[in-house]
C-alpha positions as CSV (number, residue, x, y, z in Angstrom):
1,M,-91.7,-33.3,46.7
2,P,-89.3,-33.3,49.7
3,D,-85.6,-34.5,49.2
4,T,-84.8,-38.0,50.2
5,T,-83.2,-38.2,53.6
6,V,-79.7,-39.7,53.5
7,V,-78.1,-41.3,56.6
8,N,-74.5,-42.4,56.5
9,V,-73.5,-45.4,58.5
10,T,-69.9,-46.8,59.0
11,I,-69.8,-50.1,60.8
12,C,-66.5,-51.2,62.3
13,M,-65.5,-54.5,60.9
14,G,-62.3,-55.1,63.0
15,S,-62.2,-58.5,64.7
16,S,-63.0,-57.1,68.2
17,C,-66.1,-55.1,67.1
18,F,-67.3,-57.9,64.8
19,S,-67.0,-60.5,67.5
20,R,-68.6,-58.3,70.1
21,G,-71.8,-57.7,68.1
22,N,-71.3,-55.9,64.7
23,S,-71.8,-59.3,63.0
24,R,-75.4,-59.0,64.3
25,N,-75.7,-55.3,63.9
26,I,-75.1,-55.8,60.1
27,E,-78.2,-58.0,59.9
28,V,-80.3,-55.3,61.7
29,L,-78.8,-52.6,59.4
30,R,-79.9,-54.7,56.4
31,R,-83.4,-55.0,57.6
32,C,-83.5,-51.2,58.4
33,V,-82.5,-50.5,54.9
34,E,-85.2,-52.7,53.5
35,E,-87.8,-51.2,55.8
36,A,-86.8,-47.6,55.1
37,G,-87.9,-48.1,51.4
38,G,-88.2,-44.6,49.7
39,S,-88.5,-42.7,53.0
40,A,-84.7,-42.6,53.4
41,V,-81.5,-43.8,51.8
42,I,-79.2,-45.4,54.4
43,E,-75.7,-45.6,53.0
44,T,-73.6,-48.2,54.7
45,R,-69.9,-48.9,54.6
46,G,-67.5,-51.2,56.6
47,H,-64.2,-50.0,58.0
48,L,-61.5,-52.2,59.1
49,C,-60.9,-50.6,62.4
50,E,-61.9,-47.5,64.1
51,N,-59.2,-47.9,66.8
52,M,-61.8,-47.9,69.6
53,C,-61.6,-51.6,70.1
54,K,-62.3,-51.7,73.9
55,S,-65.6,-49.8,73.5
56,G,-66.9,-51.9,70.6
57,P,-69.0,-52.7,68.8
58,N,-68.8,-49.3,67.2
59,L,-71.0,-47.5,64.7
60,I,-70.7,-44.1,63.2
61,I,-73.9,-42.5,62.1
62,D,-73.6,-39.2,60.3
63,G,-70.4,-38.5,62.0
64,T,-71.6,-39.3,65.5
65,V,-69.7,-42.3,67.1
66,Y,-71.7,-44.8,69.0
67,Q,-70.0,-47.3,71.2
68,N,-71.0,-50.7,72.7
69,V,-74.0,-50.7,70.2
70,Q,-76.2,-53.7,70.7
71,P,-78.4,-55.0,68.0
72,T,-81.6,-53.8,69.9
73,A,-80.4,-50.2,69.7
74,V,-79.6,-50.0,65.9
75,A,-83.0,-49.3,64.6
76,G,-83.8,-46.6,67.2
77,L,-80.4,-44.9,66.3
78,L,-81.3,-44.9,62.7
79,R,-84.8,-43.6,63.3
80,H,-83.3,-40.8,65.4
81,H,-80.9,-39.8,62.5
82,I,-83.6,-40.0,59.9
83,A,-86.0,-37.7,62.0
84,A,-83.1,-35.3,62.7
85,N,-82.2,-35.1,59.0
86,N,-85.9,-34.5,58.1
87,T,-86.1,-31.6,60.6
88,G,-82.7,-30.1,59.6
89,G,-81.3,-30.9,63.0
């Protein structure tokens, strides 16, 4: 039985990122966690500020910083990281 894929997501909760779209990105993340079911574990955590306010909303997924992340991009970014983790890359 293969190991479960773990994807770590840090979402900036600073006021600038939150008002620019991370409030909506949180909802998308919640749906993605539910949809992933047993195929992946998506560990999420909030961070008060990532000090990149001008380029927000910001997400960090498995150490990769994504800036100006719109809700329509969140699921695709997660799928990319799940696939990369499954192939070891």
